[in-house]
C-alpha positions as CSV (number, residue, x, y, z in Angstrom):
1,M,35.6,-53.1,-147.1
2,T,35.2,-56.8,-148.7
3,T,33.8,-56.9,-152.2
4,T,33.3,-59.8,-154.4
5,P,33.0,-59.0,-157.8
6,K,29.8,-60.4,-159.8
7,P,30.7,-61.8,-162.9
8,S,29.3,-59.7,-165.9
9,G,28.6,-60.6,-169.2
10,M,31.7,-59.3,-170.3
11,S,33.6,-61.4,-167.9
12,E,31.8,-64.4,-168.9
13,T,32.7,-63.8,-172.6
14,L,36.1,-63.1,-171.8
15,R,36.2,-66.5,-169.7
16,S,34.5,-68.5,-172.6
17,G,37.1,-67.0,-175.2
18,I,34.5,-66.1,-177.5
19,G,35.9,-64.2,-180.2
20,I,39.5,-64.9,-179.5
21,A,41.4,-66.8,-182.2
22,L,44.0,-68.1,-179.8
23,P,44.9,-71.6,-178.9
24,D,42.5,-72.6,-175.9
25,D,45.0,-72.3,-173.1
26,S,46.5,-68.9,-174.4
27,G,42.7,-67.7,-174.9
28,R,41.8,-68.6,-171.2
29,A,44.8,-67.1,-169.8
30,L,44.3,-63.9,-171.9
31,A,40.8,-63.9,-170.6
32,N,41.7,-64.5,-167.0
33,A,44.2,-61.6,-167.3
34,S,41.8,-59.3,-168.7
35,E,39.1,-60.0,-166.1
36,A,41.8,-59.5,-163.2
37,W,42.7,-56.2,-164.7
38,F,39.2,-55.2,-165.2
39,S,38.4,-56.2,-161.5
40,A,41.5,-54.2,-160.2
41,A,40.5,-51.1,-162.1
42,T,37.0,-51.3,-160.8
43,E,38.2,-51.6,-157.3
44,C,40.6,-48.8,-157.7
45,Q,38.0,-46.6,-159.1
46,R,35.7,-47.2,-156.1
47,E,38.6,-46.6,-153.8
48,M,39.4,-43.4,-155.3
49,I,35.9,-42.1,-155.5
50,G,35.5,-42.9,-151.8
51,F,38.7,-41.1,-151.1
52,V,37.9,-38.1,-153.2
53,S,34.6,-37.7,-151.3
54,I,36.0,-37.9,-147.8
55,R,38.9,-35.4,-148.8
56,L,36.2,-32.8,-150.4
57,E,34.2,-33.1,-146.9
58,K,37.6,-32.4,-144.9
59,D,38.5,-29.4,-147.3
60,A,35.2,-27.9,-146.9
61,E,35.4,-28.2,-143.1
62,T,38.8,-26.7,-143.1
63,T,37.6,-23.8,-145.3
64,R,34.7,-23.3,-142.9
65,E,37.1,-23.1,-139.7
66,M,39.5,-20.8,-141.6
67,M,36.6,-18.5,-142.6
68,G,35.5,-18.2,-138.9
69,C,39.3,-17.2,-137.8
70,K,39.7,-13.8,-136.1
71,N,43.6,-13.6,-136.9
72,L,46.4,-14.9,-139.1
73,T,47.9,-17.0,-136.5
74,D,44.8,-19.1,-136.2
75,V,44.5,-19.4,-140.0
76,A,48.2,-20.6,-140.2
77,A,47.6,-23.3,-137.5
78,I,44.7,-24.5,-139.5
79,Q,46.4,-24.7,-142.6
80,S,49.3,-26.2,-141.2
81,R,47.2,-29.1,-139.6
82,W,45.4,-29.4,-143.0
83,I,48.7,-29.8,-144.9
84,Q,49.8,-32.5,-142.6
85,E,46.4,-34.5,-142.6
86,T,46.3,-34.1,-146.3
87,L,49.8,-35.5,-146.8
88,R,48.7,-38.5,-144.5
89,D,45.5,-39.1,-146.4
90,Y,47.4,-39.1,-149.8
91,N,50.0,-41.4,-148.4
92,S,47.4,-43.7,-147.2
93,E,45.5,-44.0,-150.1
94,I,48.5,-44.6,-152.4
95,S,49.1,-47.5,-150.1
96,K,45.6,-48.9,-150.5
97,L,45.8,-48.6,-154.2
98,M,49.1,-50.3,-154.3
99,T,47.9,-53.0,-152.2
100,I,44.7,-53.6,-154.8
101,C,47.4,-53.6,-157.6
102,T,49.5,-56.0,-156.0
103,K,47.1,-58.4,-155.0
104,S,45.6,-58.4,-158.5
105,A,49.0,-59.2,-159.9
106,N,49.4,-61.8,-157.8
107,G,46.0,-63.2,-158.4
108,G,44.3,-62.8,-155.4
109,L,42.0,-59.7,-155.7
110,G,39.0,-61.7,-154.9
111,S,40.4,-62.9,-151.6
112,R,40.7,-59.2,-150.1
113,E,40.0,-58.7,-146.4
């Protein structure tokens, strides 16, 4: 998913350095760093909200499957599959979040592909 953050009033204020009593270069650097942090935090929140939504759907489906089982062997098989899938999903999500943070730290959040 490619997103291009729209400048907000807050980011414009940060970029302009209004209210920051620092030398011009330091004020701009601080404003740019703050904007990058806010952008990364927003992108992480979007990613996590999407992830939680998908995981809740999968968890609900697994619960429905287990409730329809006639024996404990089937329940155990479904639960085993659920554990493996959940671990894969969380591992993948951590990787996505780390990528967002790394790109932000390297100054490239806006160029995500």
